[in-house]
C-alpha positions as CSV (number, residue, x, y, z in Angstrom):
1,M,-21.7,23.4,-12.6
2,K,-20.9,24.6,-9.2
3,S,-22.2,21.5,-7.6
4,R,-20.0,19.3,-9.8
5,L,-17.0,21.4,-8.9
6,A,-17.9,21.1,-5.2
7,I,-18.2,17.3,-5.5
8,C,-14.9,17.0,-7.3
9,A,-13.2,19.2,-4.8
10,T,-14.6,17.1,-1.9
11,A,-13.6,13.9,-3.6
12,V,-10.0,15.1,-4.1
13,A,-9.9,16.2,-0.5
14,L,-11.2,12.9,0.8
15,A,-8.8,11.0,-1.4
16,A,-5.8,13.0,-0.2
17,A,-6.7,13.0,3.5
18,P,-5.3,9.5,4.2
19,F,-1.9,10.4,3.0
20,G,-1.6,12.9,5.9
21,A,-3.1,10.6,8.5
22,Q,-0.2,9.1,10.4
23,A,-2.3,7.3,13.0
24,L,-4.1,5.2,10.5
25,G,-2.9,1.8,9.3
26,K,-2.6,0.7,5.7
27,S,-5.9,-1.1,5.6
28,E,-7.8,2.0,6.9
29,K,-6.0,4.2,4.4
30,G,-7.0,1.8,1.7
31,C,-10.6,1.8,2.8
32,L,-10.7,5.6,2.9
33,V,-9.1,6.0,-0.6
34,G,-11.2,3.2,-2.1
35,G,-14.4,4.5,-0.4
36,A,-13.9,8.0,-1.7
37,A,-13.2,6.8,-5.2
38,G,-16.0,4.3,-5.2
39,G,-18.4,6.8,-3.8
40,V,-17.7,9.4,-6.5
41,G,-17.8,6.7,-9.2
42,G,-21.1,5.3,-7.9
43,H,-22.6,8.7,-7.7
44,L,-21.5,9.6,-11.3
45,I,-22.7,6.3,-12.7
46,G,-26.1,6.3,-11.3
47,N,-26.7,7.8,-7.9
48,H,-25.3,4.8,-6.1
49,G,-22.7,6.7,-4.0
50,L,-23.2,4.6,-0.8
51,L,-23.0,1.3,-2.7
52,G,-19.9,2.5,-4.6
53,A,-18.3,3.7,-1.3
54,A,-18.9,0.4,0.4
55,V,-17.5,-1.6,-2.5
56,G,-14.6,0.8,-2.9
57,C,-13.7,0.5,0.8
58,G,-13.6,-3.3,0.5
59,V,-11.5,-3.2,-2.6
60,G,-9.2,-0.6,-1.1
61,T,-8.6,-2.7,1.9
62,L,-7.8,-5.8,-0.1
63,V,-5.4,-3.8,-2.3
64,A,-3.7,-2.4,0.7
65,K,-3.3,-5.8,2.3
66,N,-1.9,-7.3,-0.9
67,K,0.6,-4.4,-1.2
68,D,1.6,-4.9,2.4
69,K,2.2,-8.6,1.8
70,K,4.4,-7.9,-1.2
71,E,6.4,-5.3,0.7
72,Q,7.0,-7.8,3.6
73,A,8.0,-10.5,1.2
74,A,10.5,-8.2,-0.5
75,K,12.0,-7.3,2.9
76,K,12.3,-10.9,3.8
77,Q,14.0,-11.7,0.5
78,E,16.4,-8.8,1.0
79,V,17.3,-10.0,4.5
80,R,17.9,-13.6,3.2
81,E,20.2,-12.3,0.4
82,T,22.1,-10.1,2.8
83,R,22.7,-13.0,5.2
84,H,23.7,-15.3,2.4
85,A,26.2,-12.8,1.1
86,E,27.6,-12.4,4.6
87,R,28.0,-16.2,5.1
88,V,29.7,-16.5,1.7
89,Q,32.2,-13.7,2.6
90,Q,32.9,-15.3,6.0
91,R,33.4,-18.7,4.4
92,E,35.8,-17.3,1.8
93,A,37.7,-15.4,4.5
94,N,38.0,-18.6,6.6
95,Q,39.2,-20.6,3.6
96,A,41.8,-17.9,2.7
97,A,43.1,-18.0,6.3
98,Y,43.6,-21.8,6.2
99,R,45.3,-21.6,2.9
100,A,47.8,-19.0,4.0
101,P,51.2,-20.5,5.0
């Protein structure tokens, strides 16, 4: 019982560690979180902790990259919408200036 508690406590500590690591990039954080989760899962399923950690690291990296791409696309879209709104306002102000007697 104590060994399971120690394993769970270690897994939680490893999973929470990347959130405090400021020097790591998103891919590295994804690898650490995925590796910790995969290692625990692999160990619990059938003593394949290393294999689970390796697969979890790969999956965590892919998930982090996809999340980063979506965030970048959302930022680009927001910039486009802002620029478009500014151009529309400028065009309306110019048209109003020409219509004024």
